[in-house]
C-alpha positions in Angstrom: 118.5 82.5 117.3 116.8 79.4 118.7 117.8 76.0 117.3 115.7 75.0 114.4 113.8 71.6 114.5 114.2 69.2 111.6 111.7 70.0 108.9 108.8 67.6 108.7 105.9 67.2 106.3 102.3 68.1 107.1 100.1 65.2 108.1 98.3 64.4 104.9 94.8 65.8 104.6 92.0 63.3 104.6 91.4 61.4 101.3 89.4 63.6 99.0 86.1 62.2 97.7 84.3 63.6 94.8 82.2 65.9 97.0 85.2 67.3 98.8 87.1 67.9 95.6 84.1 69.6 94.0 83.6 71.8 97.1 87.3 72.8 96.9 87.1 73.8 93.3 83.9 75.8 93.7 85.1 77.4 96.9 88.4 78.5 95.3 86.5 80.0 92.4 84.0 81.8 94.7 86.9 83.1 96.8 88.6 84.6 93.8 85.3 86.4 92.7 84.8 87.6 96.3 88.3 88.9 96.4 87.8 91.0 93.3 84.5 92.4 94.7 86.0 93.3 98.0 89.1 94.8 96.4 87.0 97.2 94.4 85.1 98.1 97.5 88.3 98.6 99.6 89.9 100.7 96.9 86.9 103.0 96.7 86.8 103.4 100.5 90.5 104.1 100.5 90.2 106.8 97.8 87.4 108.4 99.9 89.7 108.3 102.9 87.4 105.9 104.9 89.9 103.6 106.7 87.2 102.1 108.9 85.3 101.1 105.8 88.5 99.6 104.4 88.8 97.5 107.6 85.1 96.5 107.5 85.4 95.3 103.9 88.7 93.5 104.5 87.1 91.8 107.5 84.1 90.7 105.4 86.6 89.5 102.7 88.4 87.2 105.1 85.3 85.8 106.8 83.6 85.2 103.5 86.5 83.1 102.2 86.8 81.2 105.5 83.1 80.5 105.5 82.8 79.3 101.9 85.8 77.0 102.4 84.4 75.6 105.6 87.6 76.3 107.6 87.4 76.3 111.3 89.7 78.8 113.0 90.6 78.2 116.6 91.9 81.4 118.3 93.6 81.6 121.7 95.0 84.7 123.5 92.8 87.5 122.1 92.8 88.9 125.6 96.4 89.8 125.1 95.4 92.5 122.7 93.0 94.1 125.1 93.9 97.7 125.9 96.4 98.0 123.0 95.7 101.1 120.9 97.9 99.9 118.1 100.4 97.0 117.8 102.7 95.1 115.5 101.6 91.5 115.1 104.4 89.1 114.3 103.6 85.7 112.9 104.9 82.7 111.0 103.5 82.0 107.6 102.2 78.8 105.9 99.2 79.8 103.7 97.2 82.6 102.2 94.6 81.6 104.9 96.9 83.2 107.5 96.0 86.5 105.8 92.3 85.7 105.5 92.0 84.7 109.2 94.1 87.6 110.5 91.9 90.0 108.5 88.8 88.4 109.7 89.4 88.0 113.4 92.1 90.4 114.6 90.7 93.4 116.5 91.5 97.0 115.5 92.5 98.0 112.0 94.8 95.3 110.7 97.0 96.0 107.7 99.8 93.8 106.2 103.4 94.2 105.1 103.5 92.9 101.6 106.0 92.5 98.7 105.8 95.0 95.9 105.1 92.1 93.4 101.5 92.0 94.8 100.9 95.4 93.3 100.9 93.6 89.9 97.6 91.8 90.7 94.8 93.8 89.0 92.5 95.7 91.5 93.9 93.9 94.5 97.3 95.6 94.2 95.7 99.0 93.8 93.4 98.4 96.8 96.4 97.3 98.9 98.5 100.3 97.9 95.6 102.8 98.6 94.3 101.0 101.7 97.1 101.6 104.1 99.1 98.3 103.7 102.9 98.6 103.8 104.5 97.6 100.5 108.1 96.6 100.7 110.2 98.1 98.0 113.9 97.7 98.8 114.8 100.0 95.9 112.9 102.9 97.6 115.3 102.8 100.7 114.5 105.2 103.5 111.5 106.8 101.7 109.6 103.5 102.1 110.5 103.1 105.7 109.3 106.7 106.5 106.0 105.9 104.8 105.6 102.7 106.8 106.1 104.5 110.1 103.6 107.2 109.0 101.0 104.4 108.3 101.6 102.7 111.6 101.4 105.9 113.6 98.1 106.8 111.9 96.4 104.3 114.2 96.5 101.2 112.1 97.7 97.8 113.3 100.3 95.9 111.2 100.7 92.2 110.7 104.1 91.0 109.6 104.9 87.4 108.5 108.4 87.4 109.8 109.7 84.4 108.0 109.6 86.4 104.7 107.4 84.1 102.7 105.2 80.9 103.0 106.8 77.6 103.8 105.4 74.2 102.9 107.0 72.2 105.7 105.7 71.9 109.2 108.1 74.0 111.3 108.7 77.7 112.2 111.7 79.1 110.2 114.1 81.9 111.3 112.5 85.3 111.5 113.8 88.3 109.6 114.4 91.4 111.8 112.1 93.8 109.8 109.1 93.3 112.1 111.2 94.1 115.2 112.7 97.1 113.5 109.2 98.5 112.7 108.0 97.9 116.2 111.1 99.7 117.7 110.9 102.7 115.3 107.1 103.1 115.8 107.5 102.5 119.6 104.6 100.0 119.5 104.3 96.7 121.3 105.3 93.6 119.3 102.9 90.8 119.7 103.9 87.2 118.7 101.3 85.0 117.1 101.7 81.3 116.0 99.6 80.0 113.1 99.3 76.2 112.8 97.5 73.9 110.3 96.8 76.3 107.4 99.5 74.8 105.3 97.7 71.5 105.4 94.7 72.6 103.4 96.2 75.3 101.2 100.0 75.1 101.0 102.2 77.3 98.8 101.7 76.3 95.2 98.2 74.7 95.7 95.6 75.6 93.1 92.5 74.5 95.0 91.8 74.5 98.7 91.0 71.3 100.7 87.9 72.5 102.5 86.5 71.6 105.9 89.7 71.5 108.0 91.0 73.5 110.9 93.7 76.1 111.6 94.9 77.4 115.0 96.1 80.9 116.0 97.7 81.6 119.4 98.4 85.2 120.4 101.2 85.7 122.9 101.7 88.5 125.4 102.9 91.8 123.9 106.5 92.8 124.2 107.0 96.4 125.0 109.5 98.3 122.8 109.8 101.3 125.1 113.4 102.4 125.5 114.6 100.0 122.7 116.9 101.2 120.0 117.6 99.9 116.5 120.5 97.9 117.8 118.0 95.9 120.0 116.1 94.5 117.0 118.1 91.2 116.9 117.3 90.4 120.5 113.6 91.4 120.0 113.5 89.2 116.9 114.8 86.2 118.9 112.2 86.8 121.6 109.4 86.9 119.1 110.6 83.8 117.2 110.9 81.9 120.5 107.4 82.9 121.6 105.9 81.7 118.3 107.8 78.4 118.4 106.6 77.8 121.9 102.9 77.8 120.8 103.2 76.4 117.3 101.4 73.0 117.0 102.6 70.6 114.3 99.4 68.6 114.5 96.1 70.4 114.3 
């Protein structure tokens, strides 16, 4: 695995005046309400077997939150997804806004790999379970893997945050090999994507967002998994991690 840079803190967000603080509180509340509304819609669409409707609702969910929080999302490399029927998007993870922005702006039918603990969130957990997202349950063993491959091969695109969870420092951490394994088993291209800046305005553990700031997403060239075997997942993981590190920007 590539050498890891020394951890550094995010550059402090601009001092928060009364207006900015109030905006953050109101935006966070409205985002929570919008999440519940969209989760109900996505759950109903999933029950009716309308995956395109699930995607449309999820996209509206992400864009609505980004808009109300005044977050500017800079995206580079969308052309690297052109012509791909389905793909495994592999990214680092700093904030819930990584999910909002990926839902809002990634083409195709994006779904996410999530921990089973999210199923405990009322409505949201149900919508995720029924909407084609891949829920990781280590106790389920091979059954869960087979279900994941079935979801991927149904024509959905899957985003995996390969570090395992959100980090509050300003570096890319070592990737787990689960994303590479899914790509190899499904025979889909693995696409690296770096996400920078989102931890500055909504880090792990934050209650209210700091609105009006910028995040940056850089999509790299897809890596074909044709001819790869399970034993190749370590090498593929290294390539994906290196590609994300190469375009990660500590200062946004």
